[in-house]
C-alpha positions as CSV (number, residue, x, y, z in Angstrom):
1,M,16.6,-43.6,17.6
2,K,16.4,-40.3,19.3
3,V,14.9,-37.4,17.3
4,S,15.2,-33.8,18.4
5,I,12.5,-31.3,17.5
6,G,13.0,-27.5,18.0
7,L,10.1,-25.0,18.1
8,L,11.2,-21.8,16.5
9,R,10.6,-18.3,17.8
10,E,8.7,-16.4,15.0
11,E,11.2,-13.8,13.7
12,K,9.2,-12.4,10.9
13,L,7.6,-9.0,11.8
14,P,5.1,-8.4,13.0
15,A,5.7,-11.5,15.1
16,D,3.1,-14.2,14.7
17,R,1.8,-15.5,18.1
18,R,1.0,-19.0,16.8
19,V,3.2,-22.1,17.5
20,A,3.3,-25.6,16.0
21,F,2.6,-27.4,19.3
22,T,0.9,-26.1,22.5
23,P,2.3,-27.0,25.9
24,A,-0.3,-29.7,26.3
25,Q,0.5,-31.2,22.9
26,C,4.2,-31.2,23.8
27,A,3.3,-33.3,26.9
28,E,1.3,-35.6,24.6
29,L,4.2,-36.0,22.2
30,K,6.6,-36.8,25.0
31,A,4.2,-39.4,26.4
32,H,3.5,-41.2,23.0
33,Y,7.0,-40.8,21.5
34,P,9.6,-41.2,24.2
35,Q,12.3,-41.1,21.4
36,I,11.4,-37.4,20.7
37,N,13.3,-34.7,22.6
38,L,11.6,-31.2,22.5
39,F,13.2,-27.8,22.7
40,I,11.8,-24.3,22.2
41,Q,13.3,-20.9,21.7
42,S,12.1,-18.3,24.2
43,S,9.5,-15.8,22.9
44,K,7.7,-12.9,24.5
45,D,5.2,-12.8,21.7
46,R,4.1,-16.4,21.6
47,C,0.5,-17.0,22.8
48,F,1.8,-19.6,25.4
49,S,4.4,-18.4,27.8
50,D,7.8,-20.0,28.2
51,D,7.0,-21.3,31.7
52,L,4.1,-23.3,30.4
53,Y,6.5,-25.3,28.2
54,E,9.0,-25.7,31.0
55,K,6.3,-27.2,33.2
56,V,5.8,-30.0,30.7
57,G,9.5,-30.7,30.4
58,V,10.3,-28.8,27.2
59,E,13.8,-27.2,27.5
60,I,14.1,-23.5,26.6
61,K,17.1,-23.2,24.4
62,E,18.3,-20.3,22.2
63,D,20.5,-22.4,20.0
64,L,18.6,-25.1,18.2
65,S,21.3,-26.1,15.8
66,H,21.5,-29.6,17.4
67,C,17.9,-30.4,16.5
68,D,16.9,-32.7,13.7
69,Y,13.8,-30.8,12.7
70,L,12.9,-27.2,13.2
71,F,9.2,-26.3,13.3
72,G,8.0,-22.7,12.7
73,I,4.8,-21.1,11.4
74,K,5.6,-18.2,9.1
75,E,8.6,-17.7,6.9
76,V,12.0,-17.8,8.6
77,P,14.0,-14.7,7.7
78,P,17.0,-15.6,5.6
79,S,19.4,-14.2,8.2
80,C,18.0,-16.6,10.8
81,L,18.4,-19.8,8.9
82,I,20.7,-22.5,10.2
83,P,22.6,-24.3,7.4
84,N,22.1,-28.0,6.7
85,K,19.0,-28.3,8.8
86,N,15.5,-29.7,8.2
87,Y,12.8,-27.0,8.4
88,L,9.0,-27.1,8.4
89,F,7.1,-23.9,7.9
90,F,4.9,-22.0,5.5
91,S,7.4,-20.6,3.0
92,H,5.0,-19.0,0.6
93,T,7.3,-19.7,-2.3
94,I,5.5,-22.3,-4.5
95,K,3.8,-19.5,-6.5
96,K,7.2,-17.7,-7.0
97,Q,6.1,-15.0,-4.5
98,A,8.5,-12.2,-5.2
99,H,8.9,-11.1,-1.6
100,N,10.3,-14.5,-0.7
101,K,12.7,-15.0,-3.5
102,D,15.7,-14.2,-1.3
103,L,14.4,-16.8,1.2
104,M,14.2,-19.5,-1.5
105,Q,17.7,-18.8,-2.7
106,M,19.1,-18.9,0.8
107,L,17.5,-22.2,1.5
108,I,19.3,-23.6,-1.6
109,K,22.6,-21.9,-0.8
110,Q,22.6,-23.2,2.8
111,N,21.8,-26.8,1.9
112,I,18.5,-26.7,3.8
113,T,15.8,-29.2,3.5
114,L,12.4,-27.5,3.5
115,I,9.2,-29.4,4.1
116,D,6.4,-26.9,3.4
117,Y,3.2,-27.3,5.3
118,E,1.3,-26.1,2.3
119,T,2.6,-28.9,0.1
120,L,1.9,-31.8,2.5
121,R,-0.9,-33.6,0.7
122,W,-2.8,-36.9,0.6
123,K,-2.7,-39.1,-2.5
124,S,-6.0,-37.4,-3.5
125,G,-4.2,-34.1,-3.7
126,D,-6.0,-32.6,-0.7
127,R,-4.0,-30.7,1.8
128,I,-3.2,-32.4,5.1
129,L,-2.6,-29.3,7.1
130,G,-4.0,-25.8,7.2
131,F,-5.4,-23.0,9.4
132,G,-8.4,-22.7,7.1
133,R,-11.0,-23.3,9.8
134,F,-9.9,-20.4,11.9
135,A,-9.4,-18.2,8.9
136,G,-13.1,-18.8,8.2
137,V,-14.2,-18.3,11.8
138,V,-12.3,-15.0,12.2
139,G,-13.1,-13.8,8.7
140,A,-16.9,-14.3,9.2
141,Y,-16.7,-12.6,12.6
142,N,-14.8,-9.7,11.1
143,G,-17.4,-9.4,8.5
144,L,-20.1,-9.0,11.1
145,L,-17.9,-6.7,13.1
146,T,-17.4,-4.5,10.0
147,W,-21.2,-4.4,9.4
148,G,-21.9,-3.3,13.0
149,K,-19.2,-0.6,12.7
150,K,-20.4,0.7,9.3
151,Y,-24.0,1.1,10.4
152,K,-23.3,1.9,14.1
153,S,-25.7,-0.8,15.2
154,F,-23.4,-2.9,17.5
155,D,-19.8,-3.0,18.6
156,L,-17.9,-6.3,18.7
157,K,-14.5,-6.7,20.4
158,P,-11.9,-7.4,17.7
159,A,-11.0,-11.1,17.6
160,H,-7.4,-10.5,18.4
161,Q,-8.4,-8.9,21.7
162,C,-10.4,-12.0,22.7
163,L,-8.4,-14.5,24.8
164,D,-9.8,-17.4,22.8
165,Y,-12.6,-18.7,20.7
166,A,-14.8,-19.1,23.7
167,E,-14.6,-15.4,24.5
168,L,-15.3,-14.5,20.8
169,K,-18.5,-16.6,20.9
170,L,-19.7,-14.5,23.9
171,E,-19.2,-11.4,21.8
172,L,-21.8,-12.7,19.3
173,K,-24.5,-12.0,21.9
174,K,-24.0,-8.3,21.0
175,L,-25.2,-8.8,17.5
176,N,-28.1,-6.6,16.4
177,L,-28.6,-7.3,12.7
178,P,-31.5,-6.2,10.6
179,N,-33.1,-8.5,8.1
180,I,-30.0,-8.6,5.9
181,K,-29.0,-11.3,3.4
182,I,-25.5,-12.7,3.9
183,I,-23.9,-14.9,1.2
184,L,-21.0,-17.2,2.0
185,T,-18.9,-18.6,-0.9
186,G,-16.7,-21.6,-0.9
187,N,-16.4,-25.3,-0.5
188,G,-13.3,-25.9,1.7
189,R,-12.1,-25.5,5.3
190,V,-12.3,-21.8,5.1
191,S,-16.0,-21.8,4.2
192,L,-16.7,-24.5,6.8
193,G,-15.1,-22.3,9.5
194,A,-17.2,-19.3,8.4
195,L,-20.3,-21.5,8.3
196,E,-19.6,-22.6,11.9
197,L,-19.3,-19.0,13.0
198,L,-22.6,-17.9,11.3
199,K,-24.4,-20.8,13.0
200,E,-22.8,-19.9,16.4
201,A,-24.2,-16.4,15.8
202,G,-27.7,-17.9,15.5
203,I,-28.2,-16.6,11.9
204,K,-30.7,-18.6,10.0
205,E,-29.4,-20.6,7.0
206,V,-31.5,-20.7,3.8
207,T,-30.9,-22.2,0.4
208,A,-29.2,-20.6,-2.6
209,A,-32.6,-20.6,-4.4
210,D,-34.5,-19.1,-1.5
211,I,-32.1,-16.2,-0.9
212,L,-32.8,-15.1,-4.5
213,T,-36.5,-15.1,-4.3
214,K,-37.8,-14.8,-0.7
215,V,-38.1,-11.9,1.7
216,Y,-37.2,-12.4,5.3
217,S,-38.0,-10.6,8.5
218,E,-34.7,-11.7,10.1
219,P,-31.1,-11.9,9.0
220,V,-30.3,-15.0,6.9
221,F,-27.4,-16.5,5.1
222,A,-26.9,-18.9,2.2
223,E,-23.8,-20.8,1.3
224,L,-22.9,-20.8,-2.4
225,L,-20.8,-23.8,-3.5
226,T,-18.8,-23.7,-6.7
227,E,-21.6,-25.5,-8.5
228,N,-23.9,-22.6,-7.5
229,L,-21.4,-20.0,-8.7
230,Y,-20.3,-21.4,-12.0
231,E,-21.9,-22.8,-15.1
232,R,-20.5,-24.2,-18.3
233,I,-20.3,-21.7,-21.2
234,D,-21.5,-24.3,-23.7
235,G,-24.6,-25.2,-21.6
236,K,-23.4,-28.7,-20.5
237,P,-23.8,-29.6,-16.8
238,Y,-21.3,-28.5,-14.2
239,D,-18.7,-31.1,-13.5
240,R,-16.4,-30.6,-10.5
241,S,-13.3,-32.3,-11.9
242,D,-13.8,-30.7,-15.2
243,F,-14.1,-27.3,-13.6
244,H,-10.9,-27.7,-11.6
245,H,-9.1,-29.0,-14.7
246,D,-10.1,-26.1,-16.9
247,P,-12.1,-23.3,-15.3
248,T,-12.0,-21.3,-18.5
249,R,-14.9,-23.4,-19.7
250,Y,-17.1,-21.8,-17.1
251,R,-18.6,-18.4,-16.3
252,C,-19.5,-17.0,-12.9
253,V,-23.2,-16.4,-12.3
254,F,-22.8,-14.5,-9.0
255,R,-24.3,-11.5,-10.9
256,Y,-27.7,-13.0,-10.2
257,Y,-27.1,-12.8,-6.5
258,L,-25.7,-9.3,-6.3
259,P,-29.1,-7.6,-5.9
260,Q,-29.8,-10.0,-3.0
261,C,-26.6,-9.8,-1.0
262,D,-25.9,-7.2,1.7
263,L,-22.8,-8.8,3.2
264,L,-20.5,-11.0,1.2
265,I,-18.2,-13.5,3.0
266,N,-15.8,-14.8,0.3
267,G,-14.0,-18.1,1.0
268,I,-13.5,-19.6,-2.4
269,Y,-10.2,-20.9,-3.7
270,W,-9.0,-18.7,-6.5
271,D,-7.3,-19.7,-9.7
272,E,-6.3,-16.9,-12.1
273,R,-8.0,-18.8,-14.9
274,M,-11.4,-18.4,-13.1
275,D,-14.1,-15.9,-13.9
276,R,-14.3,-13.3,-11.1
277,L,-17.4,-13.0,-8.9
278,F,-18.1,-9.6,-10.4
279,S,-16.3,-6.7,-12.2
280,E,-15.2,-3.3,-11.0
281,N,-17.8,-1.8,-13.3
282,D,-20.5,-3.9,-11.7
283,T,-19.9,-2.0,-8.4
284,R,-21.3,1.2,-10.1
285,M,-24.6,-0.4,-11.1
286,S,-27.8,0.1,-9.1
287,T,-28.2,-3.6,-8.7
288,F,-24.9,-4.0,-6.8
289,R,-26.0,-4.3,-3.2
290,P,-23.1,-5.6,-1.1
291,K,-21.8,-2.8,1.1
292,V,-19.5,-5.0,3.3
293,I,-17.2,-7.7,1.9
294,A,-15.2,-10.0,4.2
295,D,-12.7,-11.4,1.6
296,I,-11.2,-14.3,3.6
297,S,-9.6,-15.6,0.4
298,C,-7.7,-12.3,0.2
299,D,-6.4,-12.8,-3.4
300,I,-5.3,-9.4,-4.6
301,N,-7.3,-8.6,-7.8
302,G,-8.7,-12.1,-7.5
303,S,-12.2,-13.4,-7.1
304,V,-13.2,-10.1,-5.6
305,P,-11.6,-7.6,-8.0
306,I,-11.9,-4.7,-5.6
307,T,-9.6,-6.4,-3.1
308,I,-6.8,-4.2,-4.4
309,K,-4.7,-4.6,-1.3
310,D,-4.5,-6.8,1.9
311,T,-4.9,-5.3,5.4
312,K,-3.4,-5.8,8.8
313,I,-5.0,-7.1,12.0
314,S,-4.5,-3.6,13.5
315,D,-6.3,-1.9,10.6
316,P,-8.5,-4.5,9.0
317,V,-10.8,-2.6,6.7
318,F,-10.5,-0.2,3.8
319,G,-13.2,1.5,1.8
320,Y,-13.6,1.2,-1.9
321,D,-15.2,4.1,-3.8
322,P,-17.0,2.8,-6.8
323,M,-17.0,6.1,-8.6
324,S,-13.3,6.8,-8.4
325,M,-12.5,3.0,-8.2
326,K,-9.9,3.9,-5.6
327,V,-9.2,3.1,-1.9
328,S,-11.1,5.4,0.4
329,E,-11.7,5.8,4.1
330,P,-14.1,3.1,5.2
331,Y,-17.5,3.3,6.9
332,Q,-18.9,6.0,4.6
333,E,-22.3,5.8,3.1
334,H,-20.9,5.6,-0.5
335,T,-18.1,3.1,0.2
336,I,-18.0,-0.6,-0.1
337,D,-16.0,-1.7,3.0
338,I,-13.6,-4.6,2.5
339,M,-12.0,-6.7,5.2
340,A,-8.9,-8.3,3.7
341,V,-6.7,-9.4,6.5
342,S,-4.2,-11.9,5.1
343,N,-3.4,-13.7,8.4
344,L,-6.7,-14.1,10.0
345,P,-5.9,-17.3,12.1
346,A,-3.3,-15.2,14.0
347,E,-6.2,-13.4,15.6
348,L,-7.1,-16.5,17.6
349,P,-3.5,-17.9,18.1
350,R,-4.3,-20.3,21.0
351,D,-7.1,-22.1,19.3
352,A,-5.5,-22.0,15.9
353,S,-2.3,-23.5,17.3
354,E,-4.2,-26.2,19.1
355,G,-6.0,-27.3,15.9
356,F,-2.9,-27.1,13.8
357,G,-0.8,-29.0,16.3
358,A,-3.4,-31.8,16.6
359,M,-3.1,-32.4,12.8
360,L,0.7,-32.4,13.0
361,I,0.6,-35.0,15.7
362,E,-1.9,-37.2,14.0
363,Y,-0.7,-37.1,10.4
364,V,2.8,-35.6,10.1
365,I,4.8,-36.8,13.1
366,P,4.3,-40.5,12.2
367,E,5.4,-39.8,8.7
368,L,8.6,-37.9,9.9
369,L,9.5,-40.9,12.0
370,K,9.3,-43.4,9.1
371,P,12.6,-44.3,7.4
372,E,11.0,-43.2,4.1
373,S,7.8,-41.4,3.6
374,P,6.3,-40.4,0.2
375,V,4.1,-37.9,1.9
376,I,7.2,-36.1,3.3
377,Q,9.3,-36.5,0.2
378,N,6.5,-35.1,-2.0
379,A,6.2,-32.0,0.3
380,T,10.0,-31.4,0.3
381,I,10.7,-28.3,-1.9
382,C,14.5,-28.4,-1.7
383,Q,17.1,-30.8,-0.4
384,N,20.9,-31.3,-0.7
385,G,21.3,-27.8,-2.2
386,K,18.8,-28.3,-5.0
387,L,15.1,-28.3,-5.8
388,T,13.4,-31.7,-5.7
389,H,11.9,-33.0,-8.9
390,E,8.3,-31.9,-8.0
391,F,9.5,-28.3,-7.6
392,E,12.0,-27.9,-10.5
393,Y,9.6,-25.4,-12.1
394,L,11.0,-22.9,-9.4
395,A,14.5,-23.0,-11.0
396,D,14.4,-19.5,-12.4
397,Y,13.2,-18.3,-9.0
398,A,15.5,-20.4,-6.7
399,Y,18.9,-20.2,-8.3
């Protein structure tokens, strides 16, 4: 049976340059799945030009209403939705995000089936898809860039001005770091991406224990996993499953690391029940050492409480004044400078698209082609004009 897939133009502004499948991946899909027909809307913003898709046999077509599945990246504006179609994109609705309430309601009204990338999960509960790796890569890079700019010691080209990851790696040769201590937090794809970038930069990795006690003559970094950051309040040993089930039983011990951290790269998953890494009052203390924070997680008032807003790729850093506890101009002696870009993978759209598309081809396309797939059904937020069972908790938000 023939299946038509349409690749959407990103309509949300500012336009995201990423795409679900690269031209090469479209060629791969056509070769492995002859029953799939591919179409793409024209876009002047996409990181791959229209003609590259045409060269591999993808038809440029403005009207995709004939397609069985429509793939995007960011939220599709409500006015651009086609009734009665099957969509795959990041909807940012499962936490009842206020700015997407109109989108959620329109999906229901127009009888649209939404398969959200964020809700595609294995039986274990782990996510199948994500841009976490390149969020980590770019976030760590931006942290180093911010450090160089604050202390006027080196000048890196912004990631979004690099053609690709290969060019970004070349920029790392410009690094001129003193013997600072960098701390990376997190356990997932984001922290793995940041770890990858720090190693590409040639920065020495040390243990969590050593960064607390040793003095170095070169820049170093330590990765703090959740078990390094949290301890049970009652003194019992840390247990990963117990922590994720009820993080209120744990307190954060990052305060021990604050006097030994010059640059913080934060990549932890945040749950509002979790103890924060530090408090706003801590930033006024003489023992608070971080002067640059790359908050990749970018949870407003979350694990980093002084991330009081997110930032844009074009203006990625704001200053935080500990005395006034307000936003200030960055790169001043008294400010803590915070990089809080919320769409970091969009800075390397070609590489991010390639990694994302590879996961789609390997894990999602085979599921879509099955007559029935629990993976797809469990990721479907709405269908036939109503919320699916798993997402009925959104009723007061969706109807």
